[in-house]
C-alpha positions in Angstrom: -3.7 -4.8 4.8 -2.7 -0.8 4.7 -4.3 -0.4 8.3 -2.4 -3.3 9.5 0.6 -4.0 7.8 2.5 -0.9 8.9 2.2 -2.2 12.8 2.9 -5.6 11.6 6.2 -4.4 10.5 6.9 -2.8 13.7 5.9 -5.7 15.5 8.6 -7.6 13.8 11.2 -4.8 15.0 10.4 -5.7 18.5 7.5 -3.0 18.8 4.6 -4.2 21.8 1.7 -3.4 19.3 -2.0 -3.7 20.3 -4.7 -4.0 18.0 -8.1 -2.5 19.0 -11.5 -4.6 17.8 -15.1 -4.7 18.3 -16.5 -6.4 21.1 -18.4 -9.5 19.9 -17.3 -9.4 16.3 -13.6 -8.3 16.2 -11.7 -7.6 13.1 -13.9 -8.5 9.6 -10.8 -9.8 8.5 -10.7 -12.6 10.8 -13.2 -14.4 8.4 -11.6 -13.4 5.1 -9.6 -16.4 3.5 -10.5 -18.7 5.9 -9.9 -22.8 5.8 -12.7 -24.4 7.6 -11.3 -25.7 10.9 -8.3 -23.4 10.5 -7.7 -19.3 11.7 -8.0 -17.0 8.7 -4.8 -16.9 7.0 -5.6 -13.1 5.8 -5.6 -12.2 9.0 -2.6 -13.9 10.5 -0.5 -13.0 7.6 -1.2 -9.3 7.8 -1.6 -9.1 12.1 1.6 -11.0 12.9 2.9 -10.6 16.4 0.2 -8.2 17.3 -1.8 -8.3 20.5 -5.8 -7.8 20.4 -8.0 -6.2 22.7 -11.5 -5.6 22.2 -12.9 -2.1 23.1 -16.0 -0.3 22.3 -14.6 3.3 21.3 -18.3 4.8 21.0 -18.6 4.2 24.9 -17.2 6.9 27.4 -15.7 3.7 29.5 -14.0 2.4 26.2 -12.5 5.8 25.5 -11.1 6.2 28.9 -9.1 2.8 28.3 -7.9 3.8 25.4 -6.5 7.5 26.8 -4.8 5.4 29.5 -3.0 3.2 26.6 -2.4 6.5 24.4 -0.4 7.9 28.1 2.4 5.8 27.4 2.2 4.7 23.8 4.6 6.1 21.1 2.4 5.5 18.1 -1.6 5.6 17.7 -3.0 4.4 14.1 -6.3 4.7 12.7 -7.7 3.9 9.0 -11.4 5.1 9.4 -12.8 8.1 7.3 -11.6 11.3 7.7 -13.4 13.0 10.6 -14.6 9.8 12.1 -12.2 9.6 14.8 -12.6 13.3 15.5 -16.4 12.9 15.8 -15.6 9.9 18.3 -12.9 11.9 20.7 -9.6 10.0 19.4 -8.7 12.7 16.6 -5.0 13.5 16.6 -6.1 17.0 18.7 -7.7 15.0 21.4 -4.7 12.6 21.8 -2.1 15.0 21.9 -3.2 16.8 24.8 -2.8 13.4 26.6 0.8 12.3 25.0 2.3 15.5 23.1 4.8 13.1 22.1 2.4 10.8 20.3 3.1 9.7 16.6 -0.3 9.6 15.0 -0.9 7.8 12.0 -3.9 8.2 9.9 -4.9 6.3 6.8 -7.8 6.9 4.6 -8.7 5.8 1.1 -8.1 9.1 -1.0 -6.7 11.7 1.7 -8.2 14.4 4.2 -9.1 16.7 1.7 -10.7 16.4 -1.8 -14.3 15.4 -3.5 -13.3 11.8 -2.4 -12.3 12.4 0.8 -15.4 11.2 2.8 -15.7 8.0 1.1 -14.8 4.5 2.0 -12.0 3.2 0.0 -10.5 -0.6 -1.1 -7.6 -1.9 -2.6 -9.5 -2.3 -5.9 -10.6 1.3 -5.8 -7.5 2.7 -5.4 -6.0 0.9 -8.3 -9.1 2.0 -10.6 -8.5 5.7 -9.4 -4.8 5.7 -9.0 -4.2 4.2 -12.5 -2.8 0.9 -11.9 -6.0 -0.6 -13.6 -5.8 1.2 -16.6 -2.0 0.9 -17.1 -2.0 -3.1 -16.6 -4.9 -3.7 -18.9 -5.4 -3.9 -22.6 -7.2 -1.3 -24.6 -11.0 -2.0 -25.4 -11.0 -4.4 -23.0 -12.3 -4.2 -19.3 -9.9 -2.8 -16.5 -8.4 -5.2 -14.3 -7.1 -4.9 -11.2 -4.0 -7.2 -9.6 -4.3 -10.3 -7.6 -1.7 -8.5 -5.4 -3.2 -5.9 -3.1 -0.9 -3.0 -4.8 -2.8 0.1 -3.1 -3.1 -1.6 0.2 0.7 -2.6 0.5 1.9 0.6 -1.1 0.2 2.6 1.4 1.3 0.5 4.4 4.8 0.7 3.4 5.0 4.7 3.1 2.9 4.9 6.3 5.8 2.8 8.4 8.4 5.0 6.9 6.4 7.9 7.7 6.0 6.5 11.2 9.3 5.8 11.7 10.5 9.2 10.6 8.0 11.2 13.0 9.3 8.9 15.4 12.9 9.8 15.3 11.8 13.3 15.4 9.7 13.0 18.6 12.9 11.3 20.0 15.1 14.2 19.0 12.2 16.9 19.7 10.0 15.7 22.1 7.2 16.5 20.0 4.8 14.1 18.0 3.3 15.0 14.5 0.4 13.5 12.4 1.4 11.2 9.6 -1.4 11.1 6.7 -1.5 8.3 4.2 -3.9 7.5 1.8 -4.4 4.3 -1.0 -4.5 6.9 -3.6 -1.3 8.9 -2.6 0.5 5.7 -2.3 -0.5 4.9 -6.0 0.5 8.6 -7.2 3.8 7.6 -5.9 3.6 4.2 -7.6 2.5 6.0 -10.8 5.0 8.8 -10.5 6.8 9.0 -13.8 3.5 8.1 -15.7 1.7 11.1 -14.2 5.0 13.4 -14.9 4.4 12.6 -18.6 0.9 13.3 -18.6 1.3 16.5 -17.0 4.3 17.3 -19.6 2.5 16.3 -22.6 -1.3 17.0 -21.6 -2.0 13.4 -22.5 -1.9 9.8 -21.2 1.3 7.7 -21.8 0.7 4.6 -23.8 -1.1 1.9 -21.7 -1.7 -1.6 -21.3 0.6 -4.3 -23.0 2.2 -1.9 -25.1 3.5 -0.2 -21.8 5.1 -3.2 -20.7 6.7 -4.7 -23.6 7.0 -1.7 -25.9 6.0 -0.6 -29.6 8.2 0.3 -32.5 7.6 3.7 -31.6 8.6 3.4 -27.4 10.5 1.0 -25.6 8.5 -0.5 -23.0 9.6 -0.6 -19.1 10.5 -4.3 -19.2 10.5 -7.2 -21.6 8.5 -10.6 -21.3 9.4 -13.7 -23.2 8.9 -17.6 -23.3 12.6 -18.8 -23.3 13.4 -22.0 -25.7 11.8 -24.3 -23.0 8.6 -22.2 -23.2 8.7 -21.1 -19.5 8.0 -17.6 -18.9 11.0 -15.1 -18.5 10.7 -11.4 -17.7 13.5 -8.9 -17.1 14.5 -5.3 -17.5 16.7 -4.8 -20.9 18.5 -2.1 -22.5 20.4 -2.1 -25.4 24.0 -3.3 -23.5 22.2 -6.2 -22.2 20.2 -7.2 -25.3 23.4 -10.1 -26.1 23.3 -11.5 -22.8 19.6 -11.7 -22.3 19.2 -13.1 -26.0 21.9 -15.8 -25.0 20.3 -16.5 -21.9 16.9 -17.3 -23.4 18.6 -19.4 -26.1 17.9 -17.3 -29.1 21.1 -15.6 -29.6 22.6 -18.1 -31.9 19.4 -18.4 -34.2 19.5 -14.7 -34.3 23.2 -14.6 -35.2 22.5 -17.1 -38.1 19.6 -14.5 -39.6 21.8 -11.4 -39.4 20.5 -10.2 -36.1 23.6 -10.6 -33.8 
């Protein structure tokens, strides 16, 4: 998703987007979430409005076709491991020689530097290393990743924003640039205040359920209840909103009767 959603969003805005796929194989997400007799719901959801072209980029003929496309393109994006695109002749330095105005988006698991730079990355691995799995798990129990692709989608949205900013710069200055994003980097942004607290206090903030609903020592980031009909109800709550929240849940009258109003 991280490698497709930014360009799907650009297609939504009217851009012509061409996705390069492997000859005879295609994108492996074409068989994800597949219902027999129907196209892949996963692929269709994340590639809406996108055209497809098969090219063997390891062959000189395939690269030459790619270079012709790049010559007239505004944006080029890839989500290979760091170094793979350069090895095969379509790194940023290769393509900006063909088109100096090109905006080159590179998405990886963990960024272009560091001990994990050359490793493959997935959404669940990003959630684990980025702290999401720990933050939303109960202490003492196995870590859990969310059913929503938090790492992929966060990275995709940040990439989309970076591409738009770089496009604006290219239109203004005539010069393109490289936009580097990663699954881990996106989650660092998402976990920003938690990481700041960790650096300030040299210890992890409260994690798990206590982080969400709070403890006697520390208020949570939101409150989660069932209303009088047993339906789940989740909202952000501060002191000024407490009475309105309890009234909406149907609890305030009972609380007032017991001296908590």
